[in-house]
C-alpha positions, 0 to 999 in steps of 0.5 A: 948900682950906684957909683961914687960919682952918683953918690957925690952928686946927691950932695952939695958938699965938695969933698974933701971938706972941713965938716963940723958935727955936733952931738948932744947927749946925756951927761955920762963919763963914758960918752966922750970916749964913745963919740971919739971911738965912733969918729975914729971908726968912720973918719978916714983922716982921723988926724984931722979931728978936733973936738970941743965939749961943753956941759949944759948949765944943769950938767945934765947934757954934754955938747960935743962938736967935732970938726974934721976933714970929710972925704965922702957923703958915705962917710958922713952918712955912716957916722950920723947913723952910728951916732944917732943910734946910740941910746944916750945921744939926743941929737946930731946936728 
């Protein structure tokens, strides 16, 4: 059984911490809301979420950078997994 302390020791991050995550996805009118929904689902302190967006030059892709207060490695892992598994997401950084 893995304890919270063991899980925390697997990362160099000290929680809670301000954490940026960048999602590059296909341009689609629903994607920003989809990303927002996933952030609100997995980020405990949803009031800390700040989102910036940028379209690619050809407007084929959307870059979404969300900065928030991360409270655990588990929280980040779950968010990365949910974002990465979306078919229109090309990259999560």
